[in-house]
C-alpha positions in Angstrom: 16.9 -12.9 62.0 19.0 -16.2 63.8 19.0 -19.3 62.7 18.1 -21.8 65.4 21.3 -23.4 65.1 25.1 -21.9 64.7 23.8 -18.4 65.2 24.2 -17.1 61.3 21.2 -15.9 59.2 19.4 -18.0 57.0 18.9 -16.5 53.4 15.2 -17.7 53.5 14.5 -16.1 56.8 15.7 -12.5 55.7 13.6 -12.7 52.3 10.5 -13.6 54.3 11.3 -11.0 56.9 10.5 -8.1 54.2 7.9 -9.8 52.0 4.9 -8.3 51.4 1.4 -10.0 51.0 -1.5 -8.7 50.1 -1.0 -5.7 52.2 0.1 -7.5 55.2 3.6 -7.1 56.4 5.3 -10.8 57.2 8.4 -9.1 58.9 9.4 -5.7 59.6 8.2 -3.4 62.2 6.6 -6.5 64.3 3.0 -4.8 64.7 1.4 -7.5 62.1 -1.3 -8.9 64.7 -2.4 -5.2 65.5 -5.2 -3.3 63.8 -5.5 0.5 63.4 -7.1 2.5 66.3 -10.8 3.0 65.9 -9.9 6.7 66.4 -7.7 6.5 63.7 -10.5 4.8 61.2 -13.3 7.1 62.3 -11.1 10.2 61.2 -10.5 8.5 57.7 -14.1 8.0 57.4 -14.9 11.4 58.5 -12.2 12.7 55.9 -14.2 10.9 53.5 -17.5 12.5 54.4 -15.7 15.8 54.2 -15.1 15.8 50.8 -18.4 15.0 49.7 -19.3 18.3 49.4 -15.9 19.3 47.4 -17.1 16.6 45.1 -20.9 17.6 44.8 -19.2 21.1 43.6 -16.6 20.5 41.8 -17.2 17.2 39.6 -20.1 19.0 37.5 -17.9 21.9 37.0 -15.2 22.5 34.2 -12.3 21.1 36.7 -13.8 17.6 37.8 -11.1 15.6 36.5 -8.6 17.6 39.1 -11.4 17.4 42.0 -11.1 13.2 40.9 -7.3 13.2 41.4 -7.6 15.6 44.5 -9.3 13.1 46.2 -8.0 9.6 45.0 -5.1 9.1 47.6 -7.6 9.2 50.4 -8.6 5.9 49.4 -5.1 4.5 49.9 -5.4 4.6 53.7 -8.5 2.2 53.7 -6.6 -0.4 51.9 -4.0 -0.3 54.8 -6.3 -0.7 58.4 -4.7 -4.1 59.5 -1.0 -2.6 59.4 -0.9 0.3 61.7 2.6 2.0 60.9 1.9 1.8 57.0 -1.6 3.2 57.8 -0.1 6.3 59.8 2.2 6.8 56.6 -0.5 6.3 54.0 -2.8 9.1 55.8 0.4 11.6 56.0 0.9 11.2 52.3 -2.7 11.4 51.7 -3.2 14.2 53.9 -0.2 15.9 52.5 -1.5 15.5 49.0 -4.8 16.9 49.6 -3.6 19.9 51.0 -1.1 20.5 48.1 -4.3 20.1 45.8 -6.3 22.8 48.1 -3.3 25.2 47.9 -2.9 24.7 44.1 -6.6 24.5 43.3 -7.8 27.4 45.7 -8.6 29.5 42.8 -11.2 27.0 41.7 -12.7 26.0 44.6 -10.5 23.0 46.1 -10.3 24.9 49.4 -13.0 22.7 50.4 -10.8 19.7 50.3 -9.0 21.4 53.6 -11.5 19.7 56.2 -10.5 16.3 54.5 -6.8 17.1 54.6 -6.8 18.0 58.2 -8.9 14.9 59.6 -6.0 12.6 57.5 -3.3 14.6 59.0 -4.5 14.0 62.5 -5.3 10.5 62.1 -2.0 9.8 61.3 -0.5 11.5 64.6 -3.2 10.2 66.9 -1.3 6.9 67.8 2.0 7.5 69.4 3.6 4.0 68.5 2.8 4.7 65.0 3.6 8.3 64.2 5.6 9.2 60.8 8.5 11.3 63.3 10.3 14.1 62.6 10.3 14.1 58.7 6.9 13.5 58.6 6.0 16.3 60.9 8.0 18.4 59.0 6.4 17.5 55.5 3.1 18.6 56.9 3.5 22.2 56.5 6.5 22.5 54.1 5.3 20.6 50.7 1.8 22.8 50.4 3.9 26.0 51.4 6.6 25.1 48.6 3.9 24.5 45.9 1.7 27.4 46.6 5.1 29.7 46.5 6.1 27.8 43.0 2.9 28.1 41.5 1.9 31.8 43.0 5.0 33.1 43.5 6.6 34.7 46.2 4.3 37.3 47.7 5.6 41.2 47.1 7.2 40.6 43.8 
């Protein structure tokens, strides 16, 4: 940002450009006035509903705490619905985290969280203007695969 006179950058203008105020970005990506698409919100709600069977089965079992930790990241994108770009990244992080928990907890029935993870990942990449990019797309299959290999070992050895 440049000041109106002289063409120099003002220190307070730089400070205001990167201030977070109650999840509303004052500056940065330039999408302050926009909201998340209704399709992304519907997919987020669908992911929350898709976790209900997993919760119904998992919470009464002895692994209730693990189930609770697995579904906790799904709440994050609900708070970022007014900022599209952070919402997409939050959906990516939550979907990848839930898929990692589904791989790690496969033996105890956490595979029931896979539909919610898929819906969150679709919501992250639905809007072309806010897609997380190449590194985000690479993280989706690599992180759960690496966590599964680290936990269960390399097949055949």
